[in-house]
C-alpha positions in Angstrom: 0.0 0.0 0.0 1.5 3.4 -1.0 1.6 6.3 1.4 -1.4 8.1 -0.2 -3.6 5.0 0.1 -2.4 4.3 3.6 -3.1 7.9 4.7 -2.1 8.6 8.3 -3.0 5.2 9.8 -0.5 4.0 12.3 1.1 7.4 12.8 1.6 8.8 16.3 0.4 12.3 17.1 1.2 14.3 20.2 -1.5 16.9 20.8 -1.2 19.5 23.5 -4.2 21.2 25.1 -6.2 18.1 24.2 -8.6 18.0 27.1 -11.2 20.3 25.5 -12.2 22.6 22.6 -10.0 22.7 19.6 -7.5 20.3 21.0 -10.1 17.6 21.6 -11.5 18.1 18.2 -8.1 17.8 16.6 -7.4 14.6 18.5 -10.8 13.2 17.4 -10.1 14.0 13.8 -6.7 12.4 13.8 -8.0 9.3 15.7 -10.7 8.9 13.0 -7.9 8.6 10.5 -6.3 5.7 12.4 -3.7 7.9 14.1 -2.6 6.9 17.7 -2.9 10.0 19.8 -1.1 11.2 22.9 -3.4 13.6 24.7 -1.5 16.1 26.6 -2.8 18.7 29.1 -3.2 19.6 32.8 -6.7 18.3 33.5 -6.4 14.6 34.2 -10.2 13.9 34.4 -11.0 15.6 31.1 -8.1 13.9 29.4 -9.3 10.6 30.6 -12.8 11.4 29.2 -11.4 12.4 25.8 -9.3 9.2 25.8 -12.4 7.1 26.5 -14.4 8.9 23.8 -11.7 8.0 21.3 -11.7 4.3 22.2 -9.4 4.1 25.2 -5.8 3.1 25.5 -5.5 1.3 22.2 -5.8 4.6 20.3 -5.4 7.5 22.7 -3.4 7.9 25.9 -3.9 10.7 28.4 -0.7 12.4 29.6 -0.8 15.1 32.3 2.0 17.7 31.8 2.8 21.3 32.2 4.3 22.2 28.8 6.0 25.3 30.1 8.5 23.2 32.0 11.3 21.5 30.1 11.5 18.5 32.4 7.7 17.9 32.2 7.8 18.0 28.4 10.7 15.6 28.3 8.8 13.1 30.6 5.6 13.6 28.6 7.3 12.6 25.3 9.0 9.7 27.0 5.6 8.5 28.2 4.1 9.0 24.7 6.9 7.0 23.1 6.5 4.1 25.6 2.9 3.8 24.6 2.9 4.4 20.8 6.6 4.8 19.7 8.2 7.7 18.0 6.1 10.9 17.4 5.3 11.7 13.8 2.8 14.5 14.2 3.0 17.3 16.7 0.1 19.7 17.2 1.0 22.6 19.5 -2.5 23.6 20.5 -2.2 24.5 24.2 -2.6 28.2 24.7 -3.9 30.9 27.0 -5.4 34.3 26.3 -6.0 37.4 28.4 -6.8 41.0 27.8 -5.5 44.1 29.6 -4.4 47.6 28.9 -0.7 47.6 28.1 0.0 49.7 31.2 -1.8 47.0 33.2 0.1 44.1 31.6 2.5 43.2 34.4 5.4 40.7 34.2 3.2 37.9 35.6 0.7 38.2 32.8 3.3 38.6 30.2 5.3 35.6 31.3 2.3 33.4 31.7 1.2 34.0 28.1 4.6 33.7 26.7 5.3 30.6 28.7 2.3 28.6 27.4 1.9 30.0 23.9 5.5 30.4 22.9 7.8 28.5 25.3 5.5 25.5 25.4 5.5 25.4 21.6 9.3 25.6 21.5 9.8 22.9 24.2 7.5 20.4 22.5 8.9 21.0 19.1 12.4 20.6 20.3 11.5 17.2 21.8 9.4 16.0 18.9 11.5 17.0 16.0 14.3 14.5 16.9 11.8 11.6 16.2 10.8 13.2 12.9 14.4 13.6 11.8 15.1 10.0 12.5 12.0 8.8 10.8 12.4 11.0 7.8 8.8 12.2 8.2 7.2 14.9 10.3 4.2 17.2 10.5 4.2 20.1 12.9 1.1 22.3 13.2 1.1 25.2 15.5 -2.3 26.6 16.5 -1.7 30.4 16.4 -4.4 33.0 15.9 -5.3 35.9 13.7 -3.8 37.9 16.5 -0.5 36.5 15.3 -1.0 38.3 12.0 -2.2 41.6 13.2 -2.4 43.6 16.4 -5.4 44.7 18.4 -5.9 46.9 21.5 -5.7 45.3 24.9 -4.1 42.0 23.8 -0.4 43.1 23.4 1.0 40.1 25.3 -1.3 37.6 23.5 -0.6 39.1 20.1 3.1 39.2 20.7 3.2 35.5 21.7 1.3 34.5 18.6 3.4 36.6 16.3 6.4 34.8 17.8 4.8 31.4 17.2 4.3 32.3 13.5 7.9 33.5 13.3 9.1 30.2 14.8 6.9 28.3 12.3 8.4 30.1 9.3 12.0 29.6 10.5 11.5 25.9 11.3 9.8 25.3 7.9 12.9 26.5 6.1 15.3 24.7 8.4 13.6 21.3 7.8 12.2 21.8 4.2 14.6 19.2 2.8 13.9 16.6 5.6 10.2 15.8 4.8 9.1 17.7 7.8 6.5 20.4 7.3 5.8 23.2 9.8 2.7 25.2 9.5 0.4 27.5 11.6 -3.3 27.5 11.7 -4.8 30.9 12.7 -8.4 30.8 13.8 -10.5 33.9 14.6 -12.7 33.8 17.6 -13.8 30.2 18.1 -16.6 28.5 20.0 -14.3 27.4 22.9 -14.1 27.8 26.7 -11.5 30.5 26.1 -13.9 32.6 24.1 -16.8 31.9 26.4 -14.7 33.2 29.3 -14.0 36.3 27.2 -17.7 36.8 26.7 -18.2 36.5 30.5 -15.5 39.1 31.0 -17.1 41.5 28.6 -20.4 41.1 30.4 -18.8 41.8 33.8 -16.9 44.8 32.7 -19.5 46.4 30.4 -22.8 45.3 31.6 -23.7 44.0 28.2 -26.0 41.0 27.7 -24.7 37.6 26.5 -25.9 38.2 23.0 -24.4 41.7 22.9 -21.1 40.5 24.2 -21.0 37.7 21.6 -21.9 40.2 18.9 -19.0 42.4 19.8 -16.6 39.5 19.2 -18.2 38.4 15.9 -18.7 41.9 14.5 -15.4 41.9 12.6 -16.0 38.4 11.1 -17.8 38.9 7.7 -19.8 35.7 8.4 -20.9 37.1 11.8 -20.2 33.9 13.7 -17.7 32.0 15.8 -15.4 29.5 14.2 -16.2 25.9 15.1 -13.5 23.6 16.6 -14.3 21.2 13.7 -13.3 23.8 11.1 -9.9 24.1 12.8 -9.4 20.4 13.2 -10.3 19.9 9.5 -7.5 22.3 8.5 -5.0 20.5 10.8 -5.9 17.2 9.4 -5.4 18.4 5.8 -2.0 19.7 6.7 -1.0 16.3 8.0 -2.4 14.2 5.2 -0.4 12.9 2.3 -0.5 15.4 -0.6 0.5 18.4 1.4 4.3 17.8 1.3 5.0 21.2 -0.3 2.8 23.1 2.1 5.1 24.4 4.7 5.8 27.7 6.5 2.2 28.8 5.9 -0.2 30.6 8.2 -3.6 29.2 7.3 -6.4 31.6 8.4 -9.7 30.2 9.5 -11.7 33.4 10.1 -14.6 33.7 7.6 -12.7 36.3 5.5 -11.8 38.5 8.5 -8.1 38.5 7.5 -7.2 38.4 3.8 
């Protein structure tokens, strides 16, 4: 069976932030293609539930880890390899967001967002790329944001972290272009996730707006006037990992209803 016919069956994916939302949707999409998935996150109970939903230990293993810590990342990859062997696909999905005036953005907030969004991506990629180089195959997909392509008021730390992720993506794509390792970013707009629901609650608290008014304020800049679904993001990730996209690397694929062109 050639690679195109075989698809992704039997590959091993390491997905961070896999306990909910976009991460869980990506894990499900990969598992449906026959990929064995290491589910990485900090919420053990939710990881166990996602694993059960995907058929249990034969196809998905939950791994609790703090991706901002090099030692924890090393141990997480070791656990993943013990269960499913070398990692072929890495999806750096774990992320955090927060809004604040720049003058209210203290070092704690700055370091927290940089730690999860950027350093976590760096640490996981550093661990995973060794397997890919040895195998002569790798697919790395970084979940960035449209905030990584343009700025916006009150999200300076978040936007800076996501811009950096896109810069890392482009640099690694060139570094490994001849090694059958592609590195791409997927950049969603506001998506229907816990993170965005928390943002809506924050808008309600600070402004006194209703739920629908707060939601409308977030979707106003999207020409489709809606939130992006996790499935739309997972479909893009799956496409970037499938055979036939070997020349697609260093790209920032926008999933935002035409908001960024």
